[in-house]
C-alpha positions as CSV (number, residue, x, y, z in Angstrom):
1,X,0.0,0.0,0.0
2,X,1.2,3.5,-0.7
3,X,2.1,6.3,1.8
4,X,1.1,6.0,5.4
5,X,-1.1,2.9,4.8
6,X,2.1,0.9,5.3
7,X,1.8,1.8,9.0
8,X,-0.9,-0.7,9.3
9,X,1.5,-3.6,8.8
10,X,1.7,-4.0,12.5
11,X,-1.4,-2.8,14.3
12,X,0.1,-1.9,17.6
13,X,3.4,-0.5,16.3
14,X,1.5,1.2,13.4
15,X,-0.7,3.0,15.9
16,X,2.3,4.3,17.8
17,X,4.0,5.5,14.7
18,X,0.8,7.2,13.5
19,X,0.3,9.2,16.7
20,X,3.9,10.1,16.8
21,X,3.8,11.3,13.2
22,X,0.6,13.3,14.0
23,X,2.2,14.8,17.0
24,X,5.3,15.9,15.1
25,X,3.1,17.3,12.3
26,X,1.1,19.4,14.8
27,X,4.4,20.5,16.5
28,X,6.2,21.5,13.3
29,X,3.3,22.7,11.2
30,X,3.4,26.3,10.1
31,X,1.0,28.8,11.5
32,X,-0.2,30.0,8.1
33,X,-3.9,30.2,7.2
34,X,-5.5,26.8,7.6
35,X,-9.0,26.3,6.6
36,X,-11.7,23.7,6.1
37,X,-13.1,24.2,2.6
38,X,-16.6,23.1,1.5
39,X,-17.3,21.9,-2.0
40,X,-20.8,21.2,-3.3
41,X,-23.2,21.6,-6.1
42,X,-22.3,21.4,-9.8
43,X,-18.6,21.5,-9.0
44,X,-18.9,17.9,-7.8
45,X,-20.1,16.8,-11.2
46,X,-17.6,14.0,-11.9
47,X,-18.3,12.5,-8.5
48,X,-22.1,12.6,-8.5
49,X,-23.8,9.2,-8.1
50,X,-20.7,7.5,-6.7
51,X,-20.5,5.8,-3.3
52,X,-18.6,8.2,-1.0
53,X,-17.5,5.2,1.1
54,X,-15.6,3.9,-1.9
55,X,-13.6,7.1,-2.6
56,X,-10.4,8.2,-1.0
57,X,-8.9,11.8,-1.1
58,X,-5.2,11.8,-1.3
59,X,-2.2,14.0,-2.1
60,X,0.9,12.8,-4.0
61,X,4.2,13.0,-2.0
62,X,7.3,10.9,-1.5
63,X,6.5,8.7,-4.5
64,X,3.0,7.7,-3.4
65,X,-0.5,8.7,-2.7
66,X,-1.1,9.7,1.0
67,X,-4.6,9.8,2.4
68,X,-5.7,13.2,3.8
69,X,-8.6,13.9,6.1
70,X,-11.9,14.7,4.3
71,X,-15.6,14.2,5.0
72,X,-18.8,13.8,3.0
73,X,-21.9,15.4,4.6
74,X,-25.2,14.1,3.2
75,X,-27.6,16.9,2.6
76,X,-31.4,16.8,2.4
77,X,-33.4,18.0,-0.6
78,X,-34.4,20.9,1.6
79,X,-32.1,23.3,3.4
80,X,-30.7,21.2,6.2
81,X,-28.1,18.5,6.6
82,X,-29.5,15.0,6.4
83,X,-30.0,13.0,9.5
84,X,-31.8,9.6,9.7
85,X,-33.6,10.8,12.8
86,X,-35.0,13.9,11.1
87,X,-38.4,12.8,10.0
88,X,-38.8,15.8,7.7
89,X,-35.6,15.1,5.7
90,X,-35.9,13.7,2.2
91,X,-33.4,12.8,-0.4
92,X,-33.8,11.8,-4.1
93,X,-30.7,9.6,-3.8
94,X,-29.8,7.2,-0.9
95,X,-27.0,8.3,1.4
96,X,-24.6,5.9,-0.3
97,X,-24.8,7.9,-3.4
98,X,-23.4,11.5,-3.8
99,X,-26.0,14.0,-4.6
100,X,-25.6,17.6,-5.9
101,X,-26.6,19.0,-2.5
102,X,-24.0,16.9,-0.6
103,X,-21.0,18.6,0.9
104,X,-17.3,17.6,0.6
105,X,-15.1,19.0,3.4
106,X,-11.4,19.1,2.9
107,X,-8.4,21.0,4.2
108,X,-6.7,23.6,2.1
109,X,-3.3,22.8,3.7
110,X,-3.4,19.1,2.5
111,X,-3.1,19.8,-1.2
112,X,0.3,19.4,-2.8
113,X,2.2,19.2,-6.0
114,X,0.8,17.2,-9.0
115,X,2.0,13.7,-9.7
116,X,4.2,13.6,-12.7
117,X,3.4,11.4,-15.6
118,X,0.3,9.3,-16.3
119,X,-2.1,8.7,-13.5
120,X,-2.9,5.1,-12.3
121,X,-6.2,3.6,-13.3
122,X,-7.7,4.0,-9.8
123,X,-7.5,7.8,-9.9
124,X,-11.0,8.9,-10.9
125,X,-10.7,12.7,-10.5
126,X,-8.3,15.5,-9.7
127,X,-9.1,18.5,-7.5
128,X,-7.1,21.6,-8.4
129,X,-6.9,24.3,-5.7
130,X,-5.9,27.9,-6.1
131,X,-7.1,31.0,-7.9
132,X,-4.7,33.3,-9.7
133,X,-1.7,32.0,-7.7
134,X,0.1,28.7,-7.7
135,X,-2.0,25.6,-8.1
136,X,-2.1,22.6,-5.8
137,X,-3.6,19.2,-6.3
138,X,-5.6,16.5,-4.5
139,X,-6.6,13.2,-6.1
140,X,-9.8,11.1,-5.7
141,X,-9.0,7.4,-5.8
142,X,-11.3,4.5,-6.3
143,X,-10.6,2.8,-3.0
144,X,-12.0,2.9,0.5
145,X,-10.8,5.9,2.5
146,X,-8.3,5.6,5.3
147,X,-10.2,5.3,8.6
148,X,-7.4,6.2,11.0
149,X,-7.9,10.0,11.3
150,X,-9.3,11.0,14.8
151,X,-12.4,13.2,14.9
152,X,-11.7,16.9,14.8
153,X,-14.4,17.5,17.4
154,X,-15.4,15.4,20.4
155,X,-18.8,15.7,22.0
156,X,-18.9,14.2,25.5
157,X,-22.2,13.5,27.2
158,X,-21.4,13.2,30.9
159,X,-20.8,16.1,31.3
160,X,-22.0,17.6,28.1
161,X,-19.1,19.5,26.5
162,X,-17.4,20.2,23.1
163,X,-13.7,19.7,22.6
164,X,-11.4,20.5,19.7
165,X,-7.7,21.1,19.4
166,X,-8.4,24.9,19.8
167,X,-11.4,25.4,22.1
168,X,-13.6,23.8,24.7
169,X,-17.2,24.7,25.4
170,X,-18.8,23.4,28.6
171,X,-22.6,23.0,28.5
172,X,-24.5,23.2,31.7
173,X,-27.3,20.9,32.9
174,X,-26.9,18.7,29.8
175,X,-28.5,21.5,27.7
176,X,-27.1,22.5,24.3
177,X,-28.5,26.0,25.0
178,X,-27.0,26.5,28.4
179,X,-23.4,27.6,27.6
180,X,-20.9,27.7,30.3
181,X,-17.1,28.3,30.1
182,X,-15.7,28.8,26.6
183,X,-11.9,28.3,26.6
184,X,-9.7,29.1,23.7
185,X,-6.1,27.7,23.7
186,X,-4.3,31.0,22.8
187,X,-6.5,33.4,24.7
188,X,-4.6,35.4,27.4
189,X,-7.2,36.6,29.9
190,X,-6.6,39.6,32.2
191,X,-5.0,38.8,35.5
192,X,-8.1,39.6,37.5
193,X,-10.5,37.0,36.1
194,X,-10.6,33.4,34.9
195,X,-9.9,32.0,31.4
196,X,-13.5,31.8,30.2
197,X,-14.3,34.2,27.3
198,X,-18.0,33.6,27.8
199,X,-20.6,34.4,30.4
200,X,-23.5,32.7,28.7
201,X,-25.7,32.4,25.7
202,X,-29.0,34.2,26.2
203,X,-32.2,33.1,24.3
204,X,-35.5,34.9,24.6
205,X,-38.7,33.7,22.9
206,X,-41.5,36.2,23.7
207,X,-45.1,36.5,22.7
208,X,-48.4,38.0,24.0
209,X,-50.8,35.3,25.2
210,X,-54.3,36.2,23.9
211,X,-53.2,39.9,24.0
212,X,-50.1,41.8,23.0
213,X,-49.8,43.3,26.5
214,X,-49.8,40.0,28.5
215,X,-46.4,38.7,27.3
216,X,-44.8,35.4,28.1
217,X,-41.1,35.1,27.7
218,X,-39.2,31.8,27.6
219,X,-35.4,31.8,28.3
220,X,-32.7,29.1,28.1
221,X,-34.0,27.7,31.3
222,X,-37.4,26.9,29.7
223,X,-35.8,25.3,26.6
224,X,-34.5,21.7,26.9
225,X,-33.3,20.4,23.5
226,X,-33.1,16.7,23.0
227,X,-30.1,15.4,21.1
228,X,-31.5,13.0,18.4
229,X,-28.4,12.0,16.5
230,X,-24.6,12.6,16.4
231,X,-22.4,12.0,13.4
232,X,-18.6,12.1,14.0
233,X,-16.0,12.7,11.2
234,X,-12.4,13.7,10.8
235,X,-13.3,17.3,10.0
236,X,-16.7,17.9,11.6
237,X,-19.1,16.5,14.1
238,X,-22.7,17.0,13.3
239,X,-25.5,17.1,15.9
240,X,-29.2,17.1,15.4
241,X,-31.4,18.3,18.2
242,X,-35.1,19.3,18.6
243,X,-36.8,21.5,21.2
244,X,-40.6,21.6,21.7
245,X,-42.3,24.7,23.1
246,X,-45.8,24.6,24.6
247,X,-47.9,27.6,25.6
248,X,-51.2,27.3,27.4
249,X,-50.9,23.5,26.8
250,X,-50.6,23.9,23.1
251,X,-47.5,22.7,21.1
252,X,-46.9,26.1,19.5
253,X,-43.3,25.5,18.3
254,X,-40.8,22.9,17.5
255,X,-37.2,24.1,16.8
256,X,-34.9,21.9,14.8
257,X,-31.2,22.7,15.3
258,X,-28.4,21.2,13.2
259,X,-24.9,21.8,14.6
260,X,-21.8,21.5,12.4
261,X,-18.9,21.6,14.8
262,X,-15.4,22.0,13.4
263,X,-11.9,22.5,14.8
264,X,-12.1,26.3,14.7
265,X,-15.6,27.0,13.7
266,X,-19.3,26.3,14.6
267,X,-22.3,26.5,12.3
268,X,-25.8,26.3,13.7
269,X,-28.8,25.7,11.3
270,X,-32.1,26.5,12.9
271,X,-35.5,25.5,11.4
272,X,-38.8,26.4,12.9
273,X,-42.5,27.1,12.0
274,X,-45.0,28.8,14.3
275,X,-48.1,26.9,13.2
276,X,-51.0,28.9,11.9
277,X,-53.4,27.8,14.7
278,X,-51.0,29.4,17.2
279,X,-52.2,32.8,16.0
280,X,-55.4,32.2,18.1
281,X,-53.2,32.2,21.2
282,X,-50.1,34.2,20.5
283,X,-49.6,37.9,19.6
284,X,-46.5,39.5,18.1
285,X,-44.0,36.7,18.6
286,X,-40.4,37.7,18.7
287,X,-37.0,36.2,19.3
288,X,-33.8,37.5,20.9
289,X,-30.4,35.8,20.7
290,X,-27.3,37.3,22.4
291,X,-23.9,36.1,23.6
292,X,-22.6,37.7,26.8
293,X,-18.8,38.0,27.1
294,X,-16.8,37.7,30.3
295,X,-15.0,41.0,31.1
296,X,-13.7,41.6,27.6
297,X,-12.7,45.2,28.2
298,X,-10.6,46.7,25.4
299,X,-12.1,44.5,22.7
300,X,-13.3,46.0,19.4
301,X,-16.3,45.2,17.2
302,X,-17.1,46.0,13.6
303,X,-19.9,44.9,11.3
304,X,-20.4,44.8,7.5
305,X,-23.6,46.9,7.8
306,X,-22.2,49.8,9.9
307,X,-19.3,50.8,7.7
308,X,-16.4,52.4,9.5
309,X,-18.2,52.6,12.9
310,X,-16.5,50.7,15.6
311,X,-17.6,49.6,19.1
312,X,-15.1,49.4,21.9
313,X,-15.8,47.6,25.2
314,X,-15.2,50.2,27.9
315,X,-18.3,50.0,30.2
316,X,-20.3,52.7,28.5
317,X,-22.2,53.4,25.2
318,X,-20.7,55.9,22.9
319,X,-22.5,57.8,20.2
320,X,-21.0,55.6,17.4
321,X,-22.2,52.5,19.2
322,X,-25.7,54.0,19.5
323,X,-25.6,54.7,15.8
324,X,-24.6,51.1,15.1
325,X,-27.7,49.8,17.0
326,X,-30.0,52.0,14.9
327,X,-28.9,50.6,11.6
328,X,-30.8,47.5,10.2
329,X,-28.8,44.3,9.7
330,X,-28.3,43.5,6.1
331,X,-29.3,40.2,4.6
332,X,-25.7,39.6,3.6
333,X,-23.7,40.4,6.7
334,X,-20.8,39.7,9.0
335,X,-19.7,40.7,12.4
336,X,-16.1,40.8,13.7
337,X,-15.0,40.9,17.3
338,X,-11.3,41.2,18.3
339,X,-10.1,40.9,21.9
340,X,-6.5,41.7,21.2
341,X,-5.6,38.9,23.7
342,X,-5.3,35.9,21.4
343,X,-8.9,35.4,20.3
344,X,-10.9,36.9,17.5
345,X,-14.3,36.0,16.2
346,X,-15.9,36.4,12.7
347,X,-19.6,35.6,12.6
348,X,-22.3,35.6,9.8
349,X,-26.1,35.3,10.1
350,X,-27.8,34.1,7.0
351,X,-31.6,34.1,6.5
352,X,-33.2,31.8,3.9
353,X,-34.9,33.4,0.9
354,X,-38.5,34.4,1.6
355,X,-38.0,35.4,5.2
356,X,-38.7,39.1,5.4
357,X,-38.6,39.8,9.1
358,X,-35.8,42.3,9.8
359,X,-33.1,41.7,12.3
360,X,-32.0,44.4,14.7
361,X,-28.5,44.6,16.3
362,X,-28.2,44.4,20.1
363,X,-25.1,45.8,21.8
364,X,-24.8,46.2,25.6
365,X,-21.7,47.4,27.4
366,X,-22.5,48.0,31.0
367,X,-20.7,46.3,34.0
368,X,-23.6,47.0,36.3
369,X,-26.5,45.9,34.0
370,X,-28.2,42.6,35.1
371,X,-29.7,40.4,32.3
372,X,-30.4,36.9,33.5
373,X,-29.2,34.2,33.1
374,X,-25.9,35.6,34.5
375,X,-22.8,33.8,35.8
376,X,-20.7,36.9,36.0
377,X,-22.0,40.5,36.7
378,X,-22.7,42.9,33.9
379,X,-22.8,42.9,30.1
380,X,-19.2,43.1,29.0
381,X,-20.3,43.0,26.2
382,X,-23.6,41.4,25.3
383,X,-24.0,41.2,21.5
384,X,-26.7,39.7,19.3
385,X,-29.9,40.1,17.3
386,X,-33.6,40.7,17.8
387,X,-36.3,39.4,15.4
388,X,-39.7,40.9,15.8
389,X,-43.0,40.0,14.2
390,X,-42.2,36.4,13.4
391,X,-44.8,35.1,10.9
392,X,-47.3,32.3,11.5
393,X,-47.4,29.3,9.2
394,X,-44.2,30.0,7.4
395,X,-41.0,28.1,7.9
396,X,-38.2,30.2,9.4
397,X,-34.7,29.0,8.5
398,X,-31.4,30.7,9.4
399,X,-27.8,29.8,9.8
400,X,-25.4,31.3,12.3
401,X,-21.7,30.7,11.5
402,X,-18.9,31.4,14.0
403,X,-15.2,31.3,13.0
404,X,-12.4,31.5,15.6
405,X,-8.8,32.7,15.2
406,X,-5.9,33.9,17.4
407,X,-5.4,37.2,15.5
408,X,-7.8,37.3,12.4
409,X,-4.9,35.7,10.5
410,X,-3.2,39.1,10.5
411,X,-6.0,40.6,8.3
412,X,-8.4,43.4,8.8
413,X,-11.9,42.6,9.7
414,X,-13.1,43.1,6.1
415,X,-10.1,41.2,4.8
416,X,-10.8,38.2,6.9
417,X,-14.5,38.3,5.9
418,X,-13.6,38.5,2.2
419,X,-11.2,35.6,2.5
420,X,-13.5,33.4,4.7
421,X,-16.7,33.9,2.7
422,X,-15.2,33.8,-0.9
423,X,-16.2,30.6,-2.7
424,X,-13.3,28.2,-2.6
425,X,-11.2,28.2,-5.8
426,X,-11.4,24.4,-6.5
427,X,-11.9,22.7,-9.9
428,X,-12.9,19.0,-10.0
429,X,-12.0,17.2,-13.2
430,X,-12.7,13.6,-14.2
431,X,-9.6,11.7,-15.3
432,X,-10.0,10.7,-19.0
433,X,-8.7,7.4,-20.1
C-alpha cells in the first residue's frame, strides 16, 4: 500500500507511529492560514452518483498517494443537513450515493504538487486548488478511504461538552442552549478574572398570550433540547437536536437545530415554524439571541452593515455605538470581534430566501446591568440580534456561523471576511482514459 497505509502492517506499532507522526506534524506545522473548505453543487459533477465510502482523497508525496482527512456530509433535498432521525428530511438519492446537494469537506493545507506522468487507473478525478496564484492538487482514488484519522471534534455526554484542538465549550445541565465556560487555547485573559471568554448564551422567545400586553417570555432555562443524532467525522461532528415549546398547553413551536462543529468553527442551522393555529393564542411573537462576554474590556467590534463605525468595550455606550444599533442588519452580513488577547471571532447570520422579518442589532456594554441568566455580573459586552413580528405558518430558517482565530490571520476585519466567505477556488475534473 502507498504512503502511510504501510503503517498498518503492525497494528500496535503502526498505531504508535501514526500518533507520533501526527504529534510531530502538529508541532512543526506552520501557523499560516489553515481552513476547512466546503465543496458542493455542480462542482462535484464528476463524483455525483458514486458511493462516498468507496472514494479516497489523497495527495501525492514521497513517491506515493497519501490519504488526507476529508468528509462527506449528506444533505437533504431541503435546506438542512441530512439525519436519519430527522423525519422531515428527504433525499432523491440514498445516502450511499453522492447528490448535488451533498458537501465535501477538505483542508486547504493538505493539497500538494501534482503527480508527474500518467495517473494510475484507480485515480478517478483531480481537485485543483488555487485561484490566480500557484495551483495545488488533490486526487480522488477509487478505493475505500483511510479510517485512522481521529475526529476533529469530540462531544462528550457526561458532562456535556465540546472539545477541539483549539477550544472547549462546557454545556451546563446537559443542555445545548446553556453555555458555560468557553476556553480558547491561545487566549490570554486579564489577570483579574478566569480564562472563560464567555458568560452565557441568552435566548428569549417572547409573545403575547391572547393579547399583546400580556407577554410570556421563555429563556434558556425553559428550553431543553433533545439530542436526536450525532455523526462524527475527521473534519466535523454533526449534531441534530429538537426543542418543543408549549404555551397554554398547546404545542406552538418545534425548533430543529443542526450543529456542524469544526476544529475552529461552529455553524448552527435553525428551522422552525410557528403553526397557523397558534395565532389564536399568540400575539406579536419575537426572538432575541445574544452572547454575553466575560469582562472583555478593550475588545473591538465591527460589522459589515455599519461601515467604519467601531464599538469598543469600555463599560459605556458611545455615540458611534448607538448609531450602530440604529442601523438595520443587512441580509448579507458579517460581524467581527477582536479581543487583542489571542482570540478573534468572525460571525455571519444568513436568512433563507423568503423570510422578510428584519433583524435588529443588540449591543450592551455595562458592567452594572443585570440580564439573567448571569454567571458573572454585567454585560461586558452582550452582543446579538432581535427578530420581531415572526410570521405564523411560514418556515423560518437561518444559519449562524462562527469562526475563531488567534489574530484574524493578520488581516483586517473586512479582509478576513472576504477571504473566509469567498467561494473556494477548486476545480474538479474527471480523469479521462
